[in-house]
C-alpha positions as CSV (number, residue, x, y, z in Angstrom):
1,M,0.0,0.0,0.0
2,S,1.3,3.4,-0.9
3,V,0.9,6.5,1.3
4,P,-2.8,6.6,2.1
5,P,-4.7,8.4,-0.7
6,A,-7.3,10.0,1.6
7,T,-7.5,10.7,5.3
8,D,-11.2,9.8,5.4
9,S,-10.4,6.2,4.2
10,K,-11.1,3.7,7.0
11,A,-7.9,1.8,6.2
12,A,-5.8,5.0,6.2
13,Q,-7.3,6.1,9.5
14,E,-6.5,2.8,11.1
15,I,-2.9,2.9,9.9
16,F,-2.5,6.5,11.0
17,I,-3.9,5.9,14.5
18,S,-1.7,2.8,14.9
19,E,1.3,4.8,13.9
20,V,0.6,7.7,16.2
21,F,0.0,5.3,19.1
22,H,3.3,3.5,18.4
23,N,5.2,6.8,18.2
24,L,3.8,8.0,21.5
25,S,3.7,4.8,23.5
26,Q,7.4,3.8,22.8
27,P,9.1,6.8,24.5
28,L,6.3,6.9,27.2
29,T,7.0,3.2,28.1
30,A,10.7,3.8,28.2
31,L,10.2,6.9,30.4
32,H,8.0,4.9,32.8
33,C,10.6,2.1,33.1
34,T,13.5,4.5,33.6
35,L,11.7,6.3,36.4
36,D,10.7,3.1,38.0
37,L,14.3,1.9,38.1
38,A,15.5,5.3,39.4
39,L,13.3,4.8,42.5
40,Q,15.1,1.7,43.6
41,R,16.9,2.4,46.9
42,D,20.1,0.5,46.1
43,R,20.9,2.6,43.1
44,T,24.3,4.4,43.2
45,L,24.5,8.1,42.5
46,K,26.1,7.4,39.1
47,Q,23.3,5.0,38.2
48,L,20.7,7.5,39.4
49,R,22.2,10.2,37.2
50,A,22.2,7.8,34.2
51,S,18.5,7.0,34.9
52,V,17.5,10.7,35.1
53,Q,19.4,11.4,31.9
54,S,17.6,8.6,30.2
55,A,14.3,9.8,31.5
56,L,15.0,13.3,30.1
57,D,16.0,11.9,26.7
58,N,12.7,9.9,26.5
59,A,10.7,12.9,27.7
60,E,12.2,14.9,24.9
61,R,11.4,12.2,22.4
62,L,7.8,12.2,23.6
63,R,7.6,16.0,23.3
64,Q,8.9,15.9,19.8
65,R,6.3,13.3,18.8
66,L,3.5,15.3,20.3
67,L,4.7,18.4,18.4
68,L,4.6,16.2,15.2
69,V,1.0,15.2,16.0
70,R,0.1,18.9,16.4
71,A,1.9,19.7,13.1
72,L,-0.1,16.9,11.4
73,N,-3.3,18.6,12.4
74,D,-2.1,22.0,11.2
75,A,-0.9,20.5,7.9
76,A,-4.5,19.7,6.8
77,A,-5.4,23.4,6.7
78,P,-4.9,25.2,3.4
79,G,-3.3,28.3,4.9
80,D,-3.3,31.6,3.1
81,P,-4.6,30.8,-0.5
82,S,-3.2,34.1,-1.8
83,E,0.4,33.4,-0.8
84,T,2.8,32.4,-3.6
85,T,6.1,30.6,-3.1
86,D,9.1,30.4,-5.4
87,L,9.8,26.7,-5.3
88,S,13.3,27.0,-6.8
89,A,14.4,29.4,-4.1
90,L,12.8,27.4,-1.4
91,L,14.5,24.2,-2.4
92,G,17.8,26.1,-2.8
93,E,17.6,27.3,0.8
94,L,16.7,23.8,2.0
95,R,19.9,22.5,0.2
96,E,22.0,25.1,2.0
97,D,20.4,24.3,5.4
98,M,20.9,20.6,5.0
99,S,24.2,20.3,3.2
100,L,26.4,20.4,6.3
101,L,24.4,17.6,7.9
102,F,24.8,15.4,4.8
103,E,28.5,16.2,4.4
104,S,29.3,15.5,8.0
105,A,27.6,12.1,7.7
106,G,29.4,11.2,4.5
107,R,26.2,11.5,2.4
108,Q,25.2,13.6,-0.6
109,L,22.3,15.9,-1.2
110,V,21.9,16.9,-4.9
111,M,19.2,19.2,-6.3
112,H,18.4,19.9,-9.9
113,L,16.6,23.3,-10.1
114,P,15.4,25.3,-13.0
115,R,17.0,28.7,-13.7
116,V,13.6,30.4,-14.0
117,P,11.4,30.7,-10.9
118,L,8.5,28.4,-10.5
119,Q,5.8,30.1,-8.5
120,A,3.2,27.9,-6.7
121,R,0.3,29.0,-4.6
122,A,1.3,27.5,-1.2
123,D,2.0,28.5,2.3
124,R,5.8,28.9,2.4
125,T,6.3,28.2,6.1
126,R,4.3,25.0,6.0
127,L,5.8,23.8,2.7
128,T,9.3,24.5,4.0
129,R,8.6,22.5,7.2
130,A,7.1,19.6,5.2
131,L,10.1,19.3,2.8
132,F,12.6,19.6,5.7
133,V,10.7,16.7,7.5
134,F,10.7,14.7,4.3
135,V,14.4,15.1,3.6
136,E,15.4,14.5,7.2
137,Y,13.3,11.3,7.1
138,L,15.0,10.0,4.0
139,F,18.4,11.0,5.4
140,R,17.9,8.6,8.4
141,Y,17.8,5.6,6.0
142,L,20.4,6.8,3.5
143,P,23.6,4.7,3.6
144,Q,27.0,6.4,4.0
145,G,28.4,7.6,0.7
146,E,25.0,7.4,-1.0
147,L,22.9,10.1,-2.7
148,L,19.6,11.8,-2.2
149,S,18.5,13.6,-5.3
150,L,15.6,16.1,-5.8
151,A,14.7,17.5,-9.2
152,L,12.2,20.3,-9.8
153,H,10.7,21.1,-13.2
154,E,7.5,22.3,-14.8
155,G,5.2,19.3,-15.4
156,K,2.0,18.9,-17.4
157,E,-1.1,21.0,-17.0
158,G,0.4,23.9,-15.1
159,Q,2.0,21.8,-12.4
160,A,5.3,22.0,-10.7
161,E,6.8,18.6,-10.1
162,I,9.4,17.5,-7.6
163,Q,10.9,14.1,-8.3
164,V,12.9,12.5,-5.5
165,E,15.2,9.5,-5.6
166,A,16.8,8.1,-2.5
167,A,19.3,5.2,-2.1
168,G,18.9,2.7,0.6
169,C,16.1,0.5,1.9
170,L,13.2,2.1,3.8
171,P,10.8,0.4,6.3
172,V,8.0,-1.1,4.4
173,G,4.3,-0.8,5.2
174,P,1.4,-2.9,3.9
175,T,1.5,-3.9,0.3
176,D,-0.9,-3.1,-2.6
177,G,-0.1,-5.2,-5.6
178,D,3.6,-4.8,-6.4
179,Q,4.0,-1.3,-4.8
180,R,5.5,-1.1,-1.3
181,A,5.8,2.1,0.6
182,P,6.9,3.2,4.1
183,Y,4.3,4.8,6.3
184,S,5.0,7.2,9.1
185,C,3.7,10.3,10.7
186,E,6.4,12.3,8.9
187,I,5.2,11.0,5.5
188,E,1.6,11.7,6.4
189,L,2.5,15.3,7.4
190,V,4.2,15.9,4.0
191,R,1.2,14.4,2.1
192,R,-1.3,16.5,4.0
193,T,0.7,19.6,3.3
194,F,0.8,19.1,-0.4
195,V,-2.9,18.1,-0.6
196,A,-3.9,21.2,1.4
197,A,-2.1,23.3,-1.2
198,G,-4.0,21.7,-4.0
199,G,-1.2,19.3,-5.0
200,K,-0.2,15.7,-4.5
201,F,2.5,13.7,-2.8
202,G,3.2,10.0,-2.9
203,F,5.6,7.1,-3.1
204,M,6.1,5.9,-6.7
205,R,8.1,2.7,-6.6
206,C,11.1,0.9,-5.1
207,D,13.5,-1.3,-7.1
208,G,15.1,-2.9,-4.0
209,Q,18.0,-0.5,-3.8
210,R,16.3,2.9,-4.4
211,S,13.0,4.5,-3.6
212,F,11.2,7.1,-5.9
213,W,8.8,9.8,-4.8
214,R,6.9,12.5,-6.6
215,A,5.2,15.7,-5.4
216,T,3.2,18.2,-7.4
217,L,1.8,21.7,-6.8
218,P,-0.3,23.9,-9.1
219,L,1.7,26.8,-10.6
220,V,0.4,30.4,-10.3
């Protein structure tokens, strides 16, 4: 199954709720266990400090997941319909912001951008956040020395099209025919953002070594 095509689909809702529950319950369970161990009377000061640090780390993980759930809700709103965004400039800024992360990890981020601006009617702040989340998500599964490539061009029927190719194997969700796609809150956030702006976002295919994605937005 690819990224769910509609949030009102029963199957998509069930997958989404299950994913949110998993993402919240995991750090919460770890936090509970850590605090329980920290209360044992025979713990040394060093062990107690380690337990407290672990509890803080899990609390931060939980906070980040809660922020993501809130962002998911916000992403479904269309935002300001009159705002236009230069997609070439936005992706160029994203490349500059993420390049140091990729270089320090021995990975490559390559973008093929048109010389002429492609203006889309989309909320720049939300679109920037969604693309950052998506690139960071793919980065986590990108093997060292491998490449993540984004190409922006003008597609058919007045659409801007972003094609993404990432090396490495991603976690796989339910299957639908021969297509297999990962599912996560991050991917759902990106999908909702593009749909709210009148576009589309989805997983295209996987050849076992690379995954391919495509996003579209209507041009102004």
